[in-house]
C-alpha positions as CSV (number, residue, x, y, z in Angstrom):
1,M,123.8,63.0,85.1
2,S,127.6,63.2,85.3
3,S,129.3,64.8,88.2
4,Y,131.5,67.9,87.8
5,L,135.2,67.2,87.3
6,A,137.3,70.3,86.9
7,P,139.3,70.1,83.6
8,I,143.0,70.1,84.0
9,N,143.8,72.2,80.9
10,T,142.2,74.3,78.2
11,D,142.1,71.5,75.5
12,Q,140.3,69.1,77.9
13,L,137.9,71.9,79.0
14,L,136.9,72.8,75.4
15,S,136.6,69.1,74.5
16,E,134.3,68.6,77.4
17,A,132.2,71.6,76.5
18,E,131.7,70.2,73.0
19,K,131.0,66.7,74.2
20,E,128.3,68.1,76.5
21,N,126.9,70.2,73.7
22,L,127.5,73.3,75.8
23,Y,130.2,75.0,73.8
24,A,127.8,77.6,72.3
25,K,126.7,78.5,75.8
26,L,130.3,78.8,76.9
27,L,130.9,81.3,74.1
28,E,127.8,83.2,75.2
29,Q,128.9,83.3,78.8
30,I,132.4,84.6,77.9
31,N,131.0,87.3,75.6
32,K,128.5,88.3,78.3
33,D,131.0,88.6,81.2
34,F,133.7,90.4,79.1
35,N,131.2,92.9,77.8
36,F,129.9,93.4,81.4
37,A,133.4,94.2,82.4
38,N,133.7,96.8,79.6
39,E,136.3,94.7,77.8
40,P,134.2,93.9,74.7
41,I,134.9,90.6,73.1
42,D,132.7,88.9,70.5
43,F,133.2,85.3,69.8
44,P,130.6,84.3,67.2
45,Q,129.0,80.9,67.4
46,S,131.3,79.9,64.5
47,T,134.4,80.3,66.6
48,S,136.3,77.0,66.8
49,P,137.8,75.8,70.1
50,Y,141.3,76.5,68.7
51,E,140.4,80.1,67.7
52,L,138.8,80.6,71.1
53,K,141.9,79.4,72.9
54,V,144.2,81.6,70.8
55,Q,142.1,84.7,70.8
56,L,141.3,84.6,74.5
57,H,145.0,84.1,75.3
58,E,145.9,87.1,73.1
59,K,143.2,89.3,74.8
60,I,144.4,88.4,78.3
61,Y,148.0,89.0,77.2
62,R,147.1,92.5,76.0
63,L,145.2,93.2,79.3
64,I,148.3,92.2,81.3
65,Q,150.5,94.4,79.2
66,Y,148.4,97.5,78.8
67,K,145.3,97.4,81.0
68,Y,146.2,95.5,84.2
69,S,143.6,97.1,86.5
70,E,140.9,96.3,83.8
71,L,142.2,92.7,83.9
72,L,141.7,92.6,87.7
73,N,138.2,94.0,87.3
74,L,137.4,91.3,84.6
75,L,138.7,88.5,86.9
76,Y,136.5,89.9,89.7
77,I,133.4,90.0,87.5
78,I,134.0,86.5,86.2
79,D,134.7,85.4,89.8
80,V,138.1,83.9,89.3
81,P,139.4,83.2,92.8
82,E,142.1,85.7,93.7
83,E,144.2,83.0,95.4
84,N,144.3,81.0,92.1
85,V,145.8,84.1,90.4
86,K,148.3,84.7,93.2
87,Q,149.7,81.2,92.8
88,L,150.7,81.8,89.2
89,D,154.3,82.6,88.3
90,G,154.3,86.0,86.7
91,S,157.9,85.9,85.4
92,D,156.8,85.1,81.8
93,T,154.0,87.2,80.5
94,V,153.1,84.8,77.7
95,E,152.9,81.8,80.1
96,L,151.0,83.9,82.7
97,S,148.4,85.0,80.1
98,E,147.9,81.4,79.0
99,Q,147.4,80.4,82.7
100,I,145.0,83.2,83.4
101,A,143.1,82.4,80.2
102,F,142.6,78.9,81.5
103,L,141.4,80.2,84.9
104,V,138.9,82.4,83.0
105,L,137.7,79.5,80.8
106,R,137.5,77.1,83.8
107,R,135.3,79.5,85.8
108,E,133.1,80.3,82.8
109,W,132.7,76.6,82.1
110,M,131.7,75.9,85.7
111,K,129.0,78.5,85.4
112,V,127.6,77.0,82.2
113,W,128.0,73.4,83.4
114,F,126.2,74.0,86.7
115,R,123.4,76.1,85.1
116,N,122.7,73.2,82.8
117,R,122.4,70.8,85.7
118,L,119.6,72.7,87.4
């Protein structure tokens, strides 16, 4: 059994999820949490890692632009640590949405990874 090492970027995270055969479970977890937060998203099992990365980034970008309070609720439901979000530079919305998308993916990946170690 390997120990948990937090991925440093989205590409590494998605690669790790595929390598561990947990990518499908990651998609399920993302769908579940977004729907629970009333921000419906549906990544079918056929979604490629690249598509996931792009579409999640776009979804977060739209939330930042138009539904900020809903974004905060989503981050709370997913359990993204508030201090992690506060450390981000919000001057560039595109960059910020990419960073938040990574925080979301990283937290969802931790849930999936740990659940499959029990």
